[in-house]
C-alpha positions in Angstrom: 27.6 137.7 37.6 23.8 138.0 37.8 22.7 134.4 38.3 19.1 135.6 37.8 19.8 136.9 34.3 22.1 134.0 33.6 19.3 131.6 34.1 16.9 133.7 32.1 19.4 133.8 29.2 19.7 130.0 29.4 15.9 129.5 29.5 15.6 131.7 26.4 17.3 128.7 24.6 14.4 126.4 25.7 12.9 124.6 28.6 15.3 123.2 31.2 15.2 121.8 34.7 17.6 122.7 37.5 20.5 120.4 36.8 20.4 121.2 33.1 20.6 124.9 33.9 23.6 124.4 36.3 25.4 122.4 33.6 24.7 124.9 30.9 25.7 127.8 33.1 29.0 126.2 33.9 29.6 125.3 30.3 29.0 128.8 29.2 31.4 130.3 31.7 34.0 127.5 31.5 33.3 126.6 35.2 35.0 129.9 36.2 32.0 130.6 38.4 30.8 127.4 40.0 27.1 127.3 40.7 25.6 125.0 43.2 22.2 123.4 42.7 20.8 125.2 45.7 21.5 128.6 44.1 19.8 127.4 41.0 16.5 126.4 42.6 16.5 129.4 45.0 16.9 131.7 42.0 14.2 129.8 40.0 11.8 130.2 42.9 12.3 133.9 43.0 12.0 134.2 39.2 8.7 132.3 39.3 7.5 134.4 42.2 8.3 137.5 40.1 6.5 136.1 37.0 9.7 135.8 34.9 9.6 132.0 34.6 7.0 129.4 35.0 7.3 125.8 36.2 5.9 123.0 34.0 4.6 119.6 35.0 7.1 117.1 36.2 8.5 114.5 33.8 8.2 110.8 34.4 11.7 110.9 35.9 10.4 113.5 38.4 12.3 116.5 36.9 10.4 119.8 36.8 11.4 121.9 33.8 11.0 125.7 33.7 10.4 128.1 30.8 10.8 131.8 30.4 7.7 134.1 30.3 7.2 137.2 28.2 7.9 139.3 31.3 11.1 137.3 31.7 12.1 138.0 28.1 11.5 141.7 28.6 13.6 141.7 31.7 16.4 139.9 29.9 16.3 142.3 27.0 16.6 145.2 29.4 19.5 143.6 31.1 21.4 143.1 27.9 20.7 146.7 26.8 21.8 148.3 30.1 25.5 148.9 30.9 26.8 147.5 34.1 27.7 150.3 36.6 30.7 150.1 38.9 28.2 150.8 41.8 26.3 147.6 40.9 29.4 145.4 41.6 30.4 144.1 45.0 32.8 146.2 47.1 36.5 145.5 46.4 37.4 143.5 49.5 41.1 143.7 48.7 41.1 147.5 48.6 39.2 147.6 51.9 41.6 145.0 53.4 44.7 147.1 52.6 43.0 150.3 53.8 42.3 148.7 57.2 45.7 147.1 57.3 47.3 150.6 57.2 45.4 151.7 60.3 45.5 148.4 62.3 48.4 148.2 64.8 50.7 145.3 64.3 49.9 144.6 60.7 52.8 144.3 58.2 51.1 146.0 55.2 54.0 145.2 52.9 53.6 141.5 53.7 49.9 141.7 53.0 50.7 143.2 49.6 53.4 140.7 48.7 51.2 137.7 49.8 48.4 139.0 47.6 50.6 139.6 44.7 52.0 136.1 44.8 48.5 134.7 44.9 47.3 136.9 42.1 50.3 135.9 39.9 49.5 132.2 40.5 45.9 132.9 39.5 47.0 134.8 36.4 49.2 131.9 35.3 46.4 129.4 35.7 43.9 131.6 33.8 46.4 132.0 31.0 47.0 128.3 30.9 43.2 127.6 30.7 42.8 130.3 28.0 45.2 128.5 25.6 44.0 125.0 26.5 41.5 125.0 23.6 40.8 127.2 20.6 37.6 125.5 19.4 35.0 128.0 18.1 32.4 126.8 20.6 34.7 127.7 23.4 34.6 131.4 22.6 32.0 132.3 25.3 34.1 131.1 28.2 37.4 132.3 26.6 35.9 135.8 26.7 35.1 135.2 30.4 38.7 134.1 31.0 40.0 137.1 29.1 38.1 139.4 31.5 39.5 137.5 34.5 43.0 137.7 33.0 42.8 141.5 32.5 41.4 142.0 36.0 44.3 139.9 37.5 46.8 141.9 35.5 45.2 145.2 36.7 45.3 143.9 40.2 49.1 143.1 40.0 49.7 146.7 38.6 47.6 148.2 41.4 49.5 146.1 44.1 52.8 147.4 42.6 51.4 150.9 42.9 50.4 150.2 46.5 53.9 149.0 47.4 55.6 152.0 45.9 53.1 154.2 47.8 54.1 152.5 51.0 57.7 153.3 50.4 56.9 157.0 50.3 54.3 156.8 53.2 55.4 158.4 56.5 52.7 157.5 59.1 51.8 160.3 61.5 51.9 159.0 65.1 49.7 161.1 67.4 49.9 161.2 71.2 53.6 160.3 71.4 56.2 162.8 72.9 58.5 164.3 70.4 62.1 163.9 71.4 64.7 166.7 70.7 68.4 166.0 70.8 70.4 168.5 72.9 74.0 168.7 73.8 75.2 168.7 77.4 78.5 168.8 79.3 78.3 165.0 79.7 77.4 164.3 76.1 74.2 164.2 74.0 70.9 163.6 75.8 67.3 163.5 74.7 64.5 165.3 76.3 60.8 165.7 75.5 59.1 168.9 74.6 57.4 168.8 78.0 60.8 168.7 79.7 62.0 171.6 77.6 59.2 173.8 78.7 60.1 173.3 82.5 
């Protein structure tokens, strides 16, 4: 989620100060992406520096509202018109974690997969419960956010199933270890290494 563009979209509704922006952001997303007030003010400072918002005089209560500028509206319009690329999203930490687990000695990769699947299934159940907790028309924005998270969780479970079946077929290649060859002898079966066989 682009906090930058999220705040611009909220300011397009009208002037707001920091705590109003945080509350409106969380209401719009159903609190699925908690936003702390420090993130709000840091982002506002950058937006003001870039000329996309301007701060207004403080109110009697000491609150400083912000409003969007014409440049901010143009930036917001461009954001809405531009598709999100996969390369614009954060790296998939889970995929990297499993890739590293396969090559790290002593890691039980199947256990990593199973632990993640259990956690993802719990998340999926909670998201589904939240989705059906309310069907008011005004809840549609955050229900769409929840739908996206539900679909992502379902896809993750399917991918983890695929990983587990791939692990069953996986035969790791061990390098640097002597290969043992069974051989029959007068006193019974013995094993010897390739090196011994060449002597």
